[in-house]
Each structure stands twice: as structure tokens, then as C-alpha cells.
N, CA, C and O atoms as a GROMACS GRO file, in nm:
protein
  296
    1MET      N    1   8.668   7.245   8.181
    1MET     CA    2   8.808   7.281   8.189
    1MET      C    3   8.819   7.410   8.268
    1MET      O    4   8.746   7.505   8.239
    2VAL      N    5   8.908   7.419   8.364
    2VAL     CA    6   8.927   7.534   8.445
    2VAL      C    7   9.043   7.620   8.381
    2VAL      O    8   9.153   7.570   8.358
    3LYS      N    9   9.014   7.743   8.355
    3LYS     CA   10   9.113   7.829   8.296
    3LYS      C   11   9.199   7.889   8.405
    3LYS      O   12   9.150   7.933   8.509
    4LYS      N   13   9.329   7.890   8.377
    4LYS     CA   14   9.424   7.946   8.472
    4LYS      C   15   9.424   8.097   8.456
    4LYS      O   16   9.416   8.149   8.345
    5GLN      N   17   9.434   8.166   8.570
    5GLN     CA   18   9.446   8.311   8.555
    5GLN      C   19   9.590   8.350   8.584
    5GLN      O   20   9.655   8.293   8.672
    6ARG      N   21   9.637   8.446   8.510
    6ARG     CA   22   9.772   8.500   8.526
    6ARG      C   23   9.762   8.645   8.557
    6ARG      O   24   9.672   8.713   8.509
    7GLN      N   25   9.851   8.693   8.636
    7GLN     CA   26   9.857   8.838   8.662
    7GLN      C   27   9.958   8.903   8.578
    7GLN      O   28  10.076   8.866   8.575
    8LEU      N   29   9.907   9.008   8.504
    8LEU     CA   30   9.995   9.084   8.420
    8LEU      C   31   9.992   9.235   8.469
    8LEU      O   32   9.908   9.272   8.551
    9THR      N   33  10.083   9.316   8.416
    9THR     CA   34  10.078   9.458   8.456
    9THR      C   35  10.020   9.545   8.349
    9THR      O   36  10.081   9.562   8.244
   10ALA      N   37   9.902   9.601   8.371
   10ALA     CA   38   9.840   9.691   8.284
   10ALA      C   39   9.882   9.837   8.318
   10ALA      O   40   9.886   9.878   8.434
   11VAL      N   41   9.914   9.912   8.211
   11VAL     CA   42   9.955  10.052   8.227
   11VAL      C   43   9.858  10.136   8.149
   11VAL      O   44   9.832  10.109   8.032
   12TYR      N   45   9.803  10.238   8.213
   12TYR     CA   46   9.707  10.329   8.149
   12TYR      C   47   9.758  10.467   8.156
   12TYR      O   48   9.829  10.503   8.250
   13GLN      N   49   9.724  10.547   8.056
   13GLN     CA   50   9.765  10.688   8.054
   13GLN      C   51   9.650  10.766   7.983
   13GLN      O   52   9.597  10.726   7.880
   14LYS      N   53   9.617  10.878   8.048
   14LYS     CA   54   9.515  10.969   7.988
   14LYS      C   55   9.587  11.046   7.878
   14LYS      O   56   9.697  11.098   7.898
   15ARG      N   57   9.523  11.051   7.760
   15ARG     CA   58   9.578  11.114   7.644
   15ARG      C   59   9.465  11.194   7.577
   15ARG      O   60   9.372  11.136   7.520
   16GLY      N   61   9.475  11.323   7.584
   16GLY     CA   62   9.370  11.407   7.523
   16GLY      C   63   9.233  11.379   7.587
   16GLY      O   64   9.217  11.390   7.709
   17ARG      N   65   9.137  11.344   7.508
   17ARG     CA   66   9.006  11.308   7.559
   17ARG      C   67   8.984  11.164   7.602
   17ARG      O   68   8.883  11.128   7.663
   18GLY      N   69   9.085  11.082   7.570
   18GLY     CA   70   9.067  10.940   7.596
   18GLY      C   71   9.187  10.879   7.675
   18GLY      O   72   9.262  10.951   7.741
   19TYR      N   73   9.200  10.750   7.667
   19TYR     CA   74   9.305  10.676   7.736
   19TYR      C   75   9.375  10.580   7.642
   19TYR      O   76   9.318  10.533   7.543
   20ILE      N   77   9.500  10.551   7.676
   20ILE     CA   78   9.569  10.445   7.606
   20ILE      C   79   9.608  10.344   7.715
   20ILE      O   80   9.620  10.379   7.833
   21GLY      N   81   9.628  10.219   7.676
   21GLY     CA   82   9.669  10.121   7.771
   21GLY      C   83   9.752  10.009   7.706
   21GLY      O   84   9.736   9.979   7.587
   22TRP      N   85   9.838   9.951   7.783
   22TRP     CA   86   9.917   9.836   7.729
   22TRP      C   87   9.957   9.748   7.845
   22TRP      O   88   9.944   9.784   7.962
   23ILE      N   89  10.006   9.629   7.808
   23ILE     CA   90  10.052   9.527   7.906
   23ILE      C   91  10.203   9.528   7.896
   23ILE      O   92  10.260   9.512   7.788
   24GLU      N   93  10.268   9.549   8.011
   24GLU     CA   94  10.416   9.559   8.013
   24GLU      C   95  10.479   9.428   7.967
   24GLU      O   96  10.585   9.432   7.904
   25GLU      N   97  10.419   9.313   7.994
   25GLU     CA   98  10.488   9.183   7.969
   25GLU      C   99  10.456   9.127   7.827
   25GLU      O  100  10.514   9.026   7.787
   26ILE      N  101  10.367   9.191   7.756
   26ILE     CA  102  10.329   9.135   7.622
   26ILE      C  103  10.340   9.237   7.515
   26ILE      O  104  10.249   9.316   7.495
   27PRO      N  105  10.450   9.238   7.444
   27PRO     CA  106  10.465   9.333   7.329
   27PRO      C  107  10.345   9.318   7.230
   27PRO      O  108  10.304   9.207   7.196
   28GLY      N  109  10.293   9.428   7.188
   28GLY     CA  110  10.178   9.427   7.096
   28GLY      C  111  10.044   9.428   7.158
   28GLY      O  112   9.944   9.448   7.089
   29ALA      N  113  10.038   9.409   7.288
   29ALA     CA  114   9.904   9.410   7.358
   29ALA      C  115   9.882   9.559   7.409
   29ALA      O  116   9.919   9.596   7.520
   30ASN      N  117   9.821   9.636   7.319
   30ASN     CA  118   9.792   9.769   7.350
   30ASN      C  119   9.665   9.818   7.286
   30ASN      O  120   9.617   9.757   7.190
   31THR      N  121   9.607   9.926   7.338
   31THR     CA  122   9.478   9.967   7.287
   31THR      C  123   9.451  10.115   7.330
   31THR      O  124   9.535  10.181   7.391
   32GLN      N  125   9.333  10.160   7.296
   32GLN     CA  126   9.290  10.291   7.336
   32GLN      C  127   9.145  10.289   7.358
   32GLN      O  128   9.078  10.197   7.312
   33GLY      N  129   9.088  10.392   7.428
   33GLY     CA  130   8.946  10.398   7.455
   33GLY      C  131   8.905  10.538   7.496
   33GLY      O  132   8.986  10.616   7.546
   34ALA      N  133   8.782  10.568   7.474
   34ALA     CA  134   8.727  10.700   7.510
   34ALA      C  135   8.723  10.719   7.662
   34ALA      O  136   8.745  10.830   7.712
   35THR      N  137   8.696  10.609   7.736
   35THR     CA  138   8.684  10.616   7.881
   35THR      C  139   8.784  10.514   7.940
   35THR      O  140   8.833  10.424   7.872
   36PHE      N  141   8.810  10.535   8.070
   36PHE     CA  142   8.897  10.438   8.145
   36PHE      C  143   8.837  10.301   8.137
   36PHE      O  144   8.909  10.206   8.110
   37ALA      N  145   8.707  10.284   8.159
   37ALA     CA  146   8.640  10.156   8.159
   37ALA      C  147   8.649  10.091   8.020
   37ALA      O  148   8.666   9.969   8.011
   38GLU      N  149   8.640  10.168   7.914
   38GLU     CA  150   8.648  10.120   7.781
   38GLU      C  151   8.789  10.069   7.749
   38GLU      O  152   8.803   9.962   7.689
   39VAL      N  153   8.892  10.141   7.788
   39VAL     CA  154   9.029  10.096   7.755
   39VAL      C  155   9.061   9.973   7.833
   39VAL      O  156   9.138   9.889   7.786
   40LYS      N  157   9.003   9.959   7.955
   40LYS     CA  158   9.030   9.836   8.033
   40LYS      C  159   8.971   9.717   7.960
   40LYS      O  160   9.039   9.614   7.946
   41GLU      N  161   8.847   9.726   7.912
   41GLU     CA  162   8.788   9.614   7.841
   41GLU      C  163   8.862   9.588   7.705
   41GLU      O  164   8.886   9.473   7.667
   42ASN      N  165   8.896   9.693   7.638
   42ASN     CA  166   8.966   9.680   7.515
   42ASN      C  167   9.100   9.603   7.532
   42ASN      O  168   9.141   9.524   7.447
   43LEU      N  169   9.167   9.632   7.648
   43LEU     CA  170   9.295   9.574   7.676
   43LEU      C  171   9.283   9.427   7.702
   43LEU      O  172   9.370   9.351   7.659
   44LYS      N  173   9.178   9.380   7.772
   44LYS     CA  174   9.153   9.244   7.791
   44LYS      C  175   9.136   9.170   7.658
   44LYS      O  176   9.188   9.060   7.638
   45GLU      N  177   9.061   9.235   7.569
   45GLU     CA  178   9.042   9.172   7.437
   45GLU      C  179   9.172   9.173   7.362
   45GLU      O  180   9.201   9.073   7.296
   46ALA      N  181   9.254   9.276   7.365
   46ALA     CA  182   9.380   9.279   7.293
   46ALA      C  183   9.477   9.167   7.338
   46ALA      O  184   9.546   9.106   7.257
   47VAL      N  185   9.479   9.143   7.467
   47VAL     CA  186   9.564   9.031   7.518
   47VAL      C  187   9.519   8.902   7.461
   47VAL      O  188   9.601   8.822   7.416
   48GLY      N  189   9.385   8.877   7.461
   48GLY     CA  190   9.333   8.752   7.408
   48GLY      C  191   9.366   8.738   7.262
   48GLY      O  192   9.397   8.628   7.217
   49LEU      N  193   9.359   8.845   7.186
   49LEU     CA  194   9.392   8.841   7.041
   49LEU      C  195   9.541   8.811   7.014
   49LEU      O  196   9.577   8.737   6.923
   50VAL      N  197   9.627   8.874   7.100
   50VAL     CA  198   9.774   8.845   7.080
   50VAL      C  199   9.800   8.701   7.111
   50VAL      O  200   9.874   8.636   7.037
   51ILE      N  201   9.742   8.645   7.218
   51ILE     CA  202   9.769   8.508   7.254
   51ILE      C  203   9.712   8.417   7.148
   51ILE      O  204   9.777   8.320   7.109
   52GLU      N  205   9.593   8.446   7.099
   52GLU     CA  206   9.537   8.365   6.993
   52GLU      C  207   9.622   8.366   6.865
   52GLU      O  208   9.640   8.262   6.802
   53ALA      N  209   9.673   8.480   6.827
   53ALA     CA  210   9.753   8.497   6.710
   53ALA      C  211   9.884   8.417   6.722
   53ALA      O  212   9.930   8.355   6.626
   54ASN      N  213   9.944   8.419   6.842
   54ASN     CA  214  10.062   8.343   6.868
   54ASN      C  215  10.039   8.195   6.861
   54ASN      O  216  10.122   8.121   6.808
   55ARG      N  217   9.927   8.151   6.913
   55ARG     CA  218   9.889   8.006   6.905
   55ARG      C  219   9.870   7.959   6.756
   55ARG      O  220   9.917   7.853   6.714
   56LEU      N  221   9.801   8.044   6.681
   56LEU     CA  222   9.784   8.014   6.541
   56LEU      C  223   9.915   8.008   6.465
   56LEU      O  224   9.936   7.922   6.378
   57LEU      N  225  10.005   8.102   6.499
   57LEU     CA  226  10.136   8.102   6.431
   57LEU      C  227  10.215   7.980   6.469
   57LEU      O  228  10.291   7.931   6.385
   58THR      N  229  10.204   7.926   6.592
   58THR     CA  230  10.269   7.805   6.629
   58THR      C  231  10.226   7.692   6.547
   58THR      O  232  10.307   7.608   6.508
   59LYS      N  233  10.094   7.686   6.518
   59LYS     CA  234  10.038   7.572   6.440
   59LYS      C  235  10.091   7.574   6.299
   59LYS      O  236  10.083   7.470   6.234
   60THR      N  237  10.144   7.682   6.247
   60THR     CA  238  10.193   7.687   6.106
   60THR      C  239  10.341   7.648   6.098
   60THR      O  240  10.395   7.641   5.988
   61LEU      N  241  10.410   7.623   6.210
   61LEU     CA  242  10.546   7.591   6.210
   61LEU      C  243  10.571   7.453   6.160
   61LEU      O  244  10.495   7.361   6.191
   62LYS      N  245  10.676   7.436   6.081
   62LYS     CA  246  10.715   7.302   6.030
   62LYS      C  247  10.817   7.242   6.117
   62LYS      O  248  10.892   7.314   6.182
   63GLY      N  249  10.824   7.111   6.123
   63GLY     CA  250  10.926   7.042   6.202
   63GLY      C  251  10.890   7.028   6.346
   63GLY      O  252  10.778   7.059   6.387
   64ALA      N  253  10.985   6.982   6.423
   64ALA     CA  254  10.964   6.957   6.563
   64ALA      C  255  10.953   7.091   6.641
   64ALA      O  256  11.030   7.185   6.622
   65VAL      N  257  10.853   7.092   6.730
   65VAL     CA  258  10.833   7.213   6.813
   65VAL      C  259  10.825   7.162   6.960
   65VAL      O  260  10.758   7.062   6.986
   66ILE      N  261  10.890   7.227   7.050
   66ILE     CA  262  10.888   7.196   7.190
   66ILE      C  263  10.801   7.302   7.260
   66ILE      O  264  10.829   7.422   7.253
   67ARG      N  265  10.697   7.257   7.325
   67ARG     CA  266  10.607   7.344   7.401
   67ARG      C  267  10.616   7.298   7.543
   67ARG      O  268  10.616   7.179   7.571
   68GLU      N  269  10.624   7.397   7.637
   68GLU     CA  270  10.623   7.358   7.783
   68GLU      C  271  10.590   7.482   7.864
   68GLU      O  272  10.616   7.594   7.821
   69PRO      N  273  10.533   7.458   7.982
   69PRO     CA  274  10.502   7.572   8.066
   69PRO      C  275  10.631   7.641   8.117
   69PRO      O  276  10.729   7.574   8.147
   70LEU      N  277  10.629   7.766   8.125
   70LEU     CA  278  10.751   7.848   8.171
   70LEU      C  279  10.706   7.938   8.284
   70LEU      O  280  10.618   8.022   8.267
   71ARG      N  281  10.767   7.919   8.399
   71ARG     CA  282  10.742   8.002   8.517
   71ARG      C  283  10.859   8.093   8.529
   71ARG      O  284  10.974   8.050   8.519
   72ILE      N  285  10.828   8.226   8.552
   72ILE     CA  286  10.931   8.320   8.571
   72ILE      C  287  10.898   8.412   8.688
   72ILE      O  288  10.782   8.431   8.724
   73SER      N  289  11.003   8.468   8.747
   73SER     CA  290  10.988   8.577   8.850
   73SER      C  291  11.038   8.701   8.795
   73SER      O  292  11.149   8.704   8.742
   74ALA      N  293  10.961   8.809   8.803
   74ALA     CA  294  11.009   8.928   8.745
   74ALA      C  295  11.003   9.039   8.856
   74ALA      O  296  11.040   9.154   8.830
   0.00000   0.00000   0.00000
């Protein structure tokens, strides 16, 4: 199976001795790290965890659920 890649906007900020980072398009996808490289890796993991949590939540819904691809321009 070929995984689709999507482009998101990562925002990083130096804070004290480390960095924080978040994804503009995904609420809850944020992290911190001691180095810029660490916060970038942590952010990739955070995005995966948020997506996984949303998929698991969807599986718990009762009744009819409509799922479809959504393309947007921002």
C-alpha cells in the first residue's frame, strides 16, 4: 500500500533552552524538545498520535457514519 503524503504547516519557536512546535492545521498536534531536530521528530510523532486517536474515536461511534475524502484550499 502506498501512503499518501500531505503537506502541513509546522511552526517552531525557541523557548528558553529548548523549542516548542505545533501544526497550524491540526489542533492538539504540539510538542516540545531540547533541540530543533528533537522537536521536529516529536512533532511528526504527535501528528501520528492525533490521527490515530481520531480514527479510534470514529470506531466507537454508534449509528451511521459517513466518511469521505475532503480536499480544501487554504
